[in-house]
All heavy atoms as TSV, in Angstrom:
chain	resi	resn	atom	element	x	y	z
A	1	MET	N	N	-274.054	36.409	112.984
A	1	MET	CA	C	-272.801	35.704	112.845
A	1	MET	C	C	-272.256	35.423	114.245
A	1	MET	O	O	-272.328	36.268	115.126
A	1	MET	CB	C	-271.809	36.557	112.050
A	1	MET	CG	C	-270.439	35.924	111.950
A	1	MET	SD	S	-269.282	36.855	110.939
A	1	MET	CE	C	-269.887	36.368	109.340
A	2	ASP	N	N	-271.693	34.273	114.421
A	2	ASP	CA	C	-271.121	33.890	115.707
A	2	ASP	C	C	-269.602	33.902	115.632
A	2	ASP	O	O	-269.021	33.587	114.587
A	2	ASP	CB	C	-271.566	32.486	116.112
A	2	ASP	CG	C	-273.051	32.405	116.386
A	2	ASP	OD1	O	-273.629	33.428	116.780
A	2	ASP	OD2	O	-273.622	31.326	116.204
A	3	ILE	N	N	-268.981	34.280	116.734
A	3	ILE	CA	C	-267.528	34.274	116.850
A	3	ILE	C	C	-267.187	33.532	118.138
A	3	ILE	O	O	-267.776	33.792	119.187
A	3	ILE	CB	C	-266.960	35.706	116.924
A	3	ILE	CG1	C	-267.264	36.456	115.648
A	3	ILE	CG2	C	-265.468	35.678	117.196
A	3	ILE	CD1	C	-266.861	37.911	115.689
A	4	PHE	N	N	-266.242	32.616	118.052
A	4	PHE	CA	C	-265.789	31.887	119.223
A	4	PHE	C	C	-264.323	32.230	119.473
A	4	PHE	O	O	-263.504	32.197	118.557
A	4	PHE	CB	C	-265.926	30.375	119.012
A	4	PHE	CG	C	-267.348	29.951	118.793
A	4	PHE	CD1	C	-267.858	29.815	117.523
A	4	PHE	CD2	C	-268.179	29.713	119.868
A	4	PHE	CE1	C	-269.165	29.439	117.307
A	4	PHE	CE2	C	-269.495	29.337	119.674
A	4	PHE	CZ	C	-269.989	29.199	118.393
A	5	LEU	N	N	-263.992	32.580	120.692
A	5	LEU	CA	C	-262.623	32.920	121.064
A	5	LEU	C	C	-262.123	31.910	122.086
A	5	LEU	O	O	-262.854	31.537	122.991
A	5	LEU	CB	C	-262.566	34.324	121.662
A	5	LEU	CG	C	-263.041	35.452	120.765
A	5	LEU	CD1	C	-263.107	36.751	121.546
A	5	LEU	CD2	C	-262.124	35.598	119.579
A	6	ARG	N	N	-260.883	31.521	121.930
A	6	ARG	CA	C	-260.280	30.566	122.864
A	6	ARG	C	C	-258.997	31.164	123.428
A	6	ARG	O	O	-258.410	32.072	122.858
A	6	ARG	CB	C	-259.960	29.259	122.139
A	6	ARG	CG	C	-261.181	28.532	121.657
A	6	ARG	CD	C	-260.789	27.160	121.098
A	6	ARG	NE	N	-261.978	26.443	120.717
A	6	ARG	CZ	C	-262.360	26.219	119.468
A	6	ARG	NH1	N	-261.609	26.678	118.475
A	6	ARG	NH2	N	-263.449	25.559	119.195
A	7	ASN	N	N	-258.588	30.607	124.550
A	7	ASN	CA	C	-257.311	30.969	125.176
A	7	ASN	C	C	-257.227	32.443	125.542
A	7	ASN	O	O	-256.188	33.081	125.398
A	7	ASN	CB	C	-256.132	30.568	124.276
A	7	ASN	CG	C	-256.117	29.095	123.985
A	7	ASN	OD1	O	-256.363	28.286	124.881
A	7	ASN	ND2	N	-255.866	28.730	122.747
A	8	ILE	N	N	-258.324	32.993	126.028
A	8	ILE	CA	C	-258.340	34.376	126.492
A	8	ILE	C	C	-257.733	34.423	127.896
A	8	ILE	O	O	-258.063	33.600	128.747
A	8	ILE	CB	C	-259.781	34.937	126.523
A	8	ILE	CG1	C	-260.447	34.794	125.155
A	8	ILE	CG2	C	-259.800	36.377	127.008
A	8	ILE	CD1	C	-259.785	35.562	124.051
A	9	ASP	N	N	-256.878	35.368	128.124
A	9	ASP	CA	C	-256.255	35.531	129.443
A	9	ASP	C	C	-257.343	35.705	130.495
A	9	ASP	O	O	-258.232	36.558	130.340
A	9	ASP	CB	C	-255.357	36.764	129.399
A	9	ASP	CG	C	-254.570	36.970	130.675
A	9	ASP	OD1	O	-255.189	37.032	131.757
A	9	ASP	OD2	O	-253.347	37.095	130.588
A	10	PRO	N	N	-257.310	34.930	131.558
A	10	PRO	CA	C	-258.332	35.029	132.604
A	10	PRO	C	C	-258.426	36.417	133.234
A	10	PRO	O	O	-259.515	36.869	133.593
A	10	PRO	CB	C	-257.906	33.994	133.651
A	10	PRO	CG	C	-257.006	33.055	132.934
A	10	PRO	CD	C	-256.366	33.844	131.828
A	11	VAL	N	N	-257.317	37.105	133.352
A	11	VAL	CA	C	-257.328	38.454	133.918
A	11	VAL	C	C	-258.055	39.408	132.965
A	11	VAL	O	O	-258.840	40.254	133.403
A	11	VAL	CB	C	-255.884	38.948	134.198
A	11	VAL	CG1	C	-255.891	40.384	134.688
A	11	VAL	CG2	C	-255.210	38.036	135.215
A	12	ALA	N	N	-257.823	39.252	131.673
A	12	ALA	CA	C	-258.516	40.076	130.684
A	12	ALA	C	C	-260.016	39.792	130.722
A	12	ALA	O	O	-260.829	40.719	130.655
A	12	ALA	CB	C	-257.965	39.808	129.292
A	13	MET	N	N	-260.381	38.527	130.863
A	13	MET	CA	C	-261.800	38.168	130.905
A	13	MET	C	C	-262.459	38.733	132.153
A	13	MET	O	O	-263.600	39.203	132.102
A	13	MET	CB	C	-261.929	36.645	130.875
A	13	MET	CG	C	-263.178	36.134	130.257
A	13	MET	SD	S	-263.285	36.570	128.518
A	13	MET	CE	C	-264.651	37.659	128.580
A	14	GLN	N	N	-261.741	38.746	133.265
A	14	GLN	CA	C	-262.264	39.320	134.501
A	14	GLN	C	C	-262.505	40.819	134.320
A	14	GLN	O	O	-263.532	41.349	134.746
A	14	GLN	CB	C	-261.287	39.078	135.653
A	14	GLN	CG	C	-261.778	39.598	136.978
A	14	GLN	CD	C	-260.797	39.307	138.109
A	14	GLN	OE1	O	-259.696	38.810	137.882
A	14	GLN	NE2	N	-261.199	39.617	139.317
A	15	LYS	N	N	-261.585	41.500	133.640
A	15	LYS	CA	C	-261.738	42.931	133.377
A	15	LYS	C	C	-262.945	43.186	132.484
A	15	LYS	O	O	-263.717	44.116	132.728
A	15	LYS	CB	C	-260.456	43.486	132.732
A	15	LYS	CG	C	-260.499	44.950	132.453
A	15	LYS	CD	C	-260.583	45.773	133.728
A	15	LYS	CE	C	-260.518	47.253	133.412
A	15	LYS	NZ	N	-260.693	48.089	134.585
A	16	VAL	N	N	-263.131	42.365	131.467
A	16	VAL	CA	C	-264.292	42.495	130.584
A	16	VAL	C	C	-265.571	42.321	131.395
A	16	VAL	O	O	-266.523	43.090	131.229
A	16	VAL	CB	C	-264.226	41.470	129.430
A	16	VAL	CG1	C	-265.559	41.359	128.708
A	16	VAL	CG2	C	-263.122	41.843	128.453
A	17	ASP	N	N	-265.587	41.330	132.264
A	17	ASP	CA	C	-266.770	41.111	133.097
A	17	ASP	C	C	-267.058	42.311	133.994
A	17	ASP	O	O	-268.213	42.704	134.157
A	17	ASP	CB	C	-266.602	39.849	133.946
A	17	ASP	CG	C	-266.697	38.574	133.126
A	17	ASP	OD1	O	-267.216	38.622	131.988
A	17	ASP	OD2	O	-266.245	37.521	133.617
A	18	GLU	N	N	-266.016	42.907	134.544
A	18	GLU	CA	C	-266.195	44.089	135.393
A	18	GLU	C	C	-266.748	45.263	134.586
A	18	GLU	O	O	-267.649	45.967	135.045
A	18	GLU	CB	C	-264.858	44.488	136.025
A	18	GLU	CG	C	-264.359	43.519	137.076
A	18	GLU	CD	C	-262.933	43.808	137.526
A	18	GLU	OE1	O	-262.345	44.842	137.107
A	18	GLU	OE2	O	-262.392	42.992	138.294
A	19	LEU	N	N	-266.207	45.470	133.398
A	19	LEU	CA	C	-266.678	46.559	132.546
A	19	LEU	C	C	-268.131	46.344	132.129
A	19	LEU	O	O	-268.926	47.286	132.104
A	19	LEU	CB	C	-265.787	46.698	131.316
A	19	LEU	CG	C	-264.376	47.218	131.589
A	19	LEU	CD1	C	-263.493	47.028	130.352
A	19	LEU	CD2	C	-264.414	48.675	132.007
A	20	ALA	N	N	-268.465	45.119	131.810
A	20	ALA	CA	C	-269.841	44.806	131.437
A	20	ALA	C	C	-270.780	45.080	132.612
A	20	ALA	O	O	-271.843	45.689	132.444
A	20	ALA	CB	C	-269.953	43.346	130.997
A	21	LYS	N	N	-270.369	44.671	133.791
A	21	LYS	CA	C	-271.196	44.886	134.977
A	21	LYS	C	C	-271.373	46.375	135.257
A	21	LYS	O	O	-272.477	46.825	135.573
A	21	LYS	CB	C	-270.576	44.187	136.183
A	21	LYS	CG	C	-271.432	44.221	137.418
A	21	LYS	CD	C	-270.820	43.412	138.545
A	21	LYS	CE	C	-271.722	43.435	139.764
A	21	LYS	NZ	N	-271.165	42.641	140.873
A	22	GLU	N	N	-270.304	47.153	135.120
A	22	GLU	CA	C	-270.380	48.600	135.333
A	22	GLU	C	C	-271.374	49.251	134.374
A	22	GLU	O	O	-271.996	50.253	134.709
A	22	GLU	CB	C	-269.001	49.242	135.124
A	22	GLU	CG	C	-268.019	48.963	136.233
A	22	GLU	CD	C	-266.636	49.499	135.921
A	22	GLU	OE1	O	-266.480	50.304	134.974
A	22	GLU	OE2	O	-265.682	49.091	136.625
A	23	ASN	N	N	-271.490	48.678	133.183
A	23	ASN	CA	C	-272.394	49.201	132.163
A	23	ASN	C	C	-273.754	48.498	132.178
A	23	ASN	O	O	-274.553	48.690	131.253
A	23	ASN	CB	C	-271.755	49.084	130.781
A	23	ASN	CG	C	-270.637	50.072	130.597
A	23	ASN	OD1	O	-270.881	51.255	130.391
A	23	ASN	ND2	N	-269.395	49.622	130.712
A	24	GLU	N	N	-273.968	47.707	133.222
A	24	GLU	CA	C	-275.220	46.962	133.398
A	24	GLU	C	C	-275.567	46.141	132.167
A	24	GLU	O	O	-276.668	46.197	131.630
A	24	GLU	CB	C	-276.356	47.919	133.761
A	24	GLU	CG	C	-276.098	48.649	135.060
A	24	GLU	CD	C	-277.180	49.648	135.429
A	24	GLU	OE1	O	-278.046	49.959	134.581
A	24	GLU	OE2	O	-277.149	50.117	136.569
A	25	MET	N	N	-274.574	45.381	131.689
A	25	MET	CA	C	-274.732	44.532	130.507
A	25	MET	C	C	-274.243	43.131	130.824
A	25	MET	O	O	-273.472	42.925	131.757
A	25	MET	CB	C	-273.887	45.042	129.338
A	25	MET	CG	C	-274.212	46.386	128.823
A	25	MET	SD	S	-273.021	46.783	127.522
A	25	MET	CE	C	-273.802	48.200	126.811
A	26	PHE	N	N	-274.691	42.204	130.001
A	26	PHE	CA	C	-274.106	40.872	130.027
A	26	PHE	C	C	-272.807	40.928	129.232
A	26	PHE	O	O	-272.611	41.788	128.373
A	26	PHE	CB	C	-275.047	39.844	129.389
A	26	PHE	CG	C	-276.285	39.591	130.209
A	26	PHE	CD1	C	-277.516	40.051	129.769
A	26	PHE	CD2	C	-276.220	38.908	131.405
A	26	PHE	CE1	C	-278.664	39.823	130.516
A	26	PHE	CE2	C	-277.355	38.671	132.158
A	26	PHE	CZ	C	-278.575	39.131	131.717
A	27	ARG	N	N	-271.924	39.979	129.495
A	27	ARG	CA	C	-270.638	39.930	128.803
A	27	ARG	C	C	-270.833	39.918	127.283
A	27	ARG	O	O	-270.160	40.640	126.555
A	27	ARG	CB	C	-269.867	38.690	129.228
A	27	ARG	CG	C	-268.534	38.542	128.524
A	27	ARG	CD	C	-267.935	37.174	128.679
A	27	ARG	NE	N	-267.658	36.857	130.062
A	27	ARG	CZ	C	-267.406	35.634	130.500
A	27	ARG	NH1	N	-267.411	34.612	129.679
A	27	ARG	NH2	N	-267.153	35.412	131.772
A	28	GLN	N	N	-271.729	39.078	126.792
A	28	GLN	CA	C	-271.937	38.954	125.353
A	28	GLN	C	C	-272.360	40.285	124.732
A	28	GLN	O	O	-271.832	40.698	123.696
A	28	GLN	CB	C	-272.984	37.888	125.057
A	28	GLN	CG	C	-273.242	37.724	123.570
A	28	GLN	CD	C	-274.243	36.629	123.280
A	28	GLN	OE1	O	-274.514	35.776	124.109
A	28	GLN	NE2	N	-274.792	36.663	122.080
A	29	GLN	N	N	-273.285	40.959	125.364
A	29	GLN	CA	C	-273.762	42.246	124.851
A	29	GLN	C	C	-272.628	43.268	124.852
A	29	GLN	O	O	-272.447	44.014	123.884
A	29	GLN	CB	C	-274.923	42.738	125.701
A	29	GLN	CG	C	-275.496	44.062	125.260
A	29	GLN	CD	C	-276.579	44.573	126.207
A	29	GLN	OE1	O	-276.805	44.008	127.270
A	29	GLN	NE2	N	-277.237	45.635	125.831
A	30	PHE	N	N	-271.868	43.316	125.939
A	30	PHE	CA	C	-270.756	44.260	126.042
A	30	PHE	C	C	-269.725	44.009	124.947
A	30	PHE	O	O	-269.292	44.935	124.253
A	30	PHE	CB	C	-270.105	44.152	127.427
A	30	PHE	CG	C	-268.930	45.058	127.602
A	30	PHE	CD1	C	-269.106	46.407	127.859
A	30	PHE	CD2	C	-267.634	44.570	127.501
A	30	PHE	CE1	C	-268.014	47.261	128.017
A	30	PHE	CE2	C	-266.542	45.409	127.648
A	30	PHE	CZ	C	-266.735	46.754	127.906
A	31	LEU	N	N	-269.324	42.734	124.783
A	31	LEU	CA	C	-268.318	42.413	123.773
A	31	LEU	C	C	-268.828	42.690	122.356
A	31	LEU	O	O	-268.071	43.159	121.509
A	31	LEU	CB	C	-267.885	40.952	123.899
A	31	LEU	CG	C	-267.005	40.654	125.109
A	31	LEU	CD1	C	-266.801	39.157	125.250
A	31	LEU	CD2	C	-265.682	41.379	125.016
A	32	LYS	N	N	-270.090	42.428	122.096
A	32	LYS	CA	C	-270.674	42.702	120.783
A	32	LYS	C	C	-270.575	44.187	120.464
A	32	LYS	O	O	-270.134	44.570	119.378
A	32	LYS	CB	C	-272.130	42.251	120.744
A	32	LYS	CG	C	-272.834	42.549	119.432
A	32	LYS	CD	C	-274.299	42.159	119.523
A	32	LYS	CE	C	-275.057	42.499	118.265
A	32	LYS	NZ	N	-275.232	43.923	118.027
A	33	GLU	N	N	-270.962	45.022	121.416
A	33	GLU	CA	C	-270.898	46.465	121.188
A	33	GLU	C	C	-269.468	46.954	121.013
A	33	GLU	O	O	-269.190	47.781	120.146
A	33	GLU	CB	C	-271.601	47.207	122.319
A	33	GLU	CG	C	-273.098	47.025	122.286
A	33	GLU	CD	C	-273.836	47.868	123.304
A	33	GLU	OE1	O	-273.216	48.765	123.922
A	33	GLU	OE2	O	-275.043	47.627	123.476
A	34	GLN	N	N	-268.548	46.436	121.811
A	34	GLN	CA	C	-267.149	46.839	121.687
A	34	GLN	C	C	-266.562	46.404	120.354
A	34	GLN	O	O	-265.795	47.142	119.720
A	34	GLN	CB	C	-266.319	46.263	122.841
A	34	GLN	CG	C	-266.657	46.858	124.181
A	34	GLN	CD	C	-266.430	48.359	124.217
A	34	GLN	OE1	O	-265.360	48.841	123.888
A	34	GLN	NE2	N	-267.448	49.096	124.603
A	35	PHE	N	N	-266.916	45.218	119.905
A	35	PHE	CA	C	-266.449	44.710	118.616
A	35	PHE	C	C	-266.949	45.598	117.479
A	35	PHE	O	O	-266.197	45.925	116.552
A	35	PHE	CB	C	-266.930	43.267	118.429
A	35	PHE	CG	C	-266.351	42.591	117.237
A	35	PHE	CD1	C	-265.080	42.054	117.264
A	35	PHE	CD2	C	-267.083	42.485	116.064
A	35	PHE	CE1	C	-264.543	41.431	116.153
A	35	PHE	CE2	C	-266.556	41.865	114.949
A	35	PHE	CZ	C	-265.288	41.339	114.986
A	36	GLU	N	N	-268.207	46.010	117.550
A	36	GLU	CA	C	-268.771	46.868	116.520
A	36	GLU	C	C	-268.120	48.255	116.536
A	36	GLU	O	O	-267.860	48.830	115.480
A	36	GLU	CB	C	-270.281	46.958	116.682
A	36	GLU	CG	C	-270.963	45.647	116.324
A	36	GLU	CD	C	-272.432	45.596	116.673
A	36	GLU	OE1	O	-272.948	46.517	117.354
A	36	GLU	OE2	O	-273.086	44.616	116.269
A	37	VAL	N	N	-267.828	48.778	117.707
A	37	VAL	CA	C	-267.117	50.062	117.810
A	37	VAL	C	C	-265.736	49.929	117.163
A	37	VAL	O	O	-265.325	50.786	116.376
A	37	VAL	CB	C	-266.988	50.506	119.285
A	37	VAL	CG1	C	-265.984	51.632	119.437
A	37	VAL	CG2	C	-268.346	50.909	119.832
A	38	LEU	N	N	-265.050	48.862	117.462
A	38	LEU	CA	C	-263.723	48.629	116.894
A	38	LEU	C	C	-263.772	48.527	115.371
A	38	LEU	O	O	-262.920	49.084	114.671
A	38	LEU	CB	C	-263.123	47.347	117.481
A	38	LEU	CG	C	-261.763	46.919	116.961
A	38	LEU	CD1	C	-260.712	47.967	117.299
A	38	LEU	CD2	C	-261.392	45.575	117.544
A	39	ALA	N	N	-264.789	47.858	114.853
A	39	ALA	CA	C	-264.902	47.647	113.416
A	39	ALA	C	C	-265.032	48.969	112.655
A	39	ALA	O	O	-264.539	49.093	111.529
A	39	ALA	CB	C	-266.093	46.749	113.111
A	40	PHE	N	N	-265.693	49.958	113.252
A	40	PHE	CA	C	-265.951	51.215	112.553
A	40	PHE	C	C	-265.114	52.378	113.084
A	40	PHE	O	O	-265.319	53.519	112.678
A	40	PHE	CB	C	-267.441	51.564	112.638
A	40	PHE	CG	C	-268.300	50.525	111.967
A	40	PHE	CD1	C	-269.069	49.657	112.711
A	40	PHE	CD2	C	-268.307	50.423	110.590
A	40	PHE	CE1	C	-269.847	48.690	112.094
A	40	PHE	CE2	C	-269.083	49.465	109.959
A	40	PHE	CZ	C	-269.855	48.592	110.711
A	41	PHE	N	N	-264.165	52.103	113.940
A	41	PHE	CA	C	-263.363	53.153	114.567
A	41	PHE	C	C	-262.615	54.005	113.542
A	41	PHE	O	O	-262.667	55.230	113.584
A	41	PHE	CB	C	-262.383	52.538	115.565
A	41	PHE	CG	C	-261.555	53.560	116.281
A	41	PHE	CD1	C	-262.093	54.303	117.315
A	41	PHE	CD2	C	-260.238	53.780	115.913
A	41	PHE	CE1	C	-261.334	55.257	117.979
A	41	PHE	CE2	C	-259.471	54.732	116.572
A	41	PHE	CZ	C	-260.022	55.472	117.602
A	42	ASP	N	N	-261.919	53.358	112.614
A	42	ASP	CA	C	-261.144	54.095	111.611
A	42	ASP	C	C	-262.015	55.014	110.782
A	42	ASP	O	O	-261.639	56.156	110.474
A	42	ASP	CB	C	-260.380	53.143	110.699
A	42	ASP	CG	C	-259.223	52.460	111.396
A	42	ASP	OD1	O	-258.768	52.984	112.442
A	42	ASP	OD2	O	-258.763	51.407	110.912
A	43	GLU	N	N	-263.192	54.530	110.397
A	43	GLU	CA	C	-264.116	55.354	109.605
A	43	GLU	C	C	-264.578	56.570	110.395
A	43	GLU	O	O	-264.672	57.669	109.858
A	43	GLU	CB	C	-265.319	54.524	109.166
A	43	GLU	CG	C	-264.980	53.451	108.158
A	43	GLU	CD	C	-266.174	52.580	107.810
A	43	GLU	OE1	O	-267.324	53.041	107.968
A	43	GLU	OE2	O	-265.962	51.440	107.383
A	44	GLN	N	N	-264.858	56.389	111.664
A	44	GLN	CA	C	-265.313	57.486	112.491
A	44	GLN	C	C	-264.212	58.531	112.669
A	44	GLN	O	O	-264.465	59.736	112.585
A	44	GLN	CB	C	-265.777	56.971	113.873
A	44	GLN	CG	C	-266.364	58.030	114.755
A	44	GLN	CD	C	-267.647	58.643	114.197
A	44	GLN	OE1	O	-268.398	57.990	113.492
A	44	GLN	NE2	N	-267.881	59.891	114.512
A	45	VAL	N	N	-262.990	58.073	112.881
A	45	VAL	CA	C	-261.871	58.996	113.030
A	45	VAL	C	C	-261.661	59.776	111.739
A	45	VAL	O	O	-261.449	61.000	111.769
A	45	VAL	CB	C	-260.583	58.222	113.411
A	45	VAL	CG1	C	-259.354	59.119	113.318
A	45	VAL	CG2	C	-260.714	57.652	114.811
A	46	ALA	N	N	-261.775	59.118	110.594
A	46	ALA	CA	C	-261.609	59.803	109.311
A	46	ALA	C	C	-262.674	60.868	109.111
A	46	ALA	O	O	-262.383	61.961	108.624
A	46	ALA	CB	C	-261.647	58.783	108.177
A	47	LYS	N	N	-263.913	60.578	109.493
A	47	LYS	CA	C	-264.998	61.558	109.372
A	47	LYS	C	C	-264.736	62.767	110.255
A	47	LYS	O	O	-265.011	63.901	109.874
A	47	LYS	CB	C	-266.331	60.922	109.753
A	47	LYS	CG	C	-266.902	60.002	108.714
A	47	LYS	CD	C	-268.242	59.455	109.173
A	47	LYS	CE	C	-268.794	58.443	108.198
A	47	LYS	NZ	N	-270.066	57.866	108.668
A	48	GLU	N	N	-264.238	62.524	111.454
A	48	GLU	CA	C	-263.999	63.617	112.392
A	48	GLU	C	C	-262.855	64.519	111.943
A	48	GLU	O	O	-262.825	65.688	112.288
A	48	GLU	CB	C	-263.727	63.055	113.781
A	48	GLU	CG	C	-264.952	62.433	114.418
A	48	GLU	CD	C	-264.673	61.784	115.748
A	48	GLU	OE1	O	-263.530	61.875	116.256
A	48	GLU	OE2	O	-265.607	61.168	116.299
A	49	LYS	N	N	-261.929	63.993	111.173
A	49	LYS	CA	C	-260.798	64.785	110.697
A	49	LYS	C	C	-261.179	65.721	109.559
A	49	LYS	O	O	-260.493	66.686	109.287
A	49	LYS	CB	C	-259.652	63.880	110.253
A	49	LYS	CG	C	-258.916	63.239	111.411
A	49	LYS	CD	C	-257.740	62.436	110.923
A	49	LYS	CE	C	-256.997	61.841	112.104
A	49	LYS	NZ	N	-255.817	61.051	111.658
A	50	LYS	N	N	-262.289	65.429	108.886
A	50	LYS	CA	C	-262.716	66.262	107.746
A	50	LYS	C	C	-263.304	67.570	108.193
A	50	LYS	O	O	-263.798	67.822	109.178
A	50	LYS	CB	C	-263.745	65.525	106.904
A	50	LYS	CG	C	-263.124	64.376	106.139
A	50	LYS	CD	C	-264.158	63.700	105.274
A	50	LYS	CE	C	-263.519	62.560	104.498
A	50	LYS	NZ	N	-264.476	61.890	103.657
């Protein structure tokens, strides 16, 4: 599935690029992984509370 984002703050995009570089990733790979972490965050927190 593809997602297109518009009107992203340039400063935020620069930070994303820096984080991706620190993790030796391309921007797309970094954002994909972060998006997937976000999608399952609530479930993971609920499991940890049990």
